[in-house]
C-alpha positions, 0 to 999 in steps of 0.5 A: 763684955755682953753682946748688948754693950758691944759696938760693931763696925763693917768690914770695908771689903764688904759691899751692900747693894740693893739690886732688882728688889734684892738686898745683898752683901758681896765680899770684894777681894783684890778688886774682884767679887767672890761670887760664891760668897754673895749673901742675900738679906731679908728686910730685918737683916738689911736694916740691921746691916744699915744700923751697924755703924761702929757707934751704936751699941747692940742694945740700941740696934735691938731696940730700934729693930724691935720698934720698927718691925713690931717684934718682941725684944726677946725674939730680936735678942735671939735673932740678933745674937745669931745674925751678928755671929754669922756676920762675924764668922764671914768677916763682914763685921768686927768689934770696935 
């Protein structure tokens, strides 16, 4: 299946927080944050995280980001594919 038809859901062990103007992902393991695994997100990455809900297909997220940030679909495709791979690699998301 092509990435654009996939749906991803968030790992419940990853917490999304906005703190002092920064947007971060914090993995929570055994009720303790792994402080060496805190990820800071830029505006686009934070919006992608918000849009990942297990229901939207990746092409829908791509189109939303392209519209909201006035970025070409080609640029978004490249960046979104890389970003979702990174999120999968750290265990933050998986396919539904």
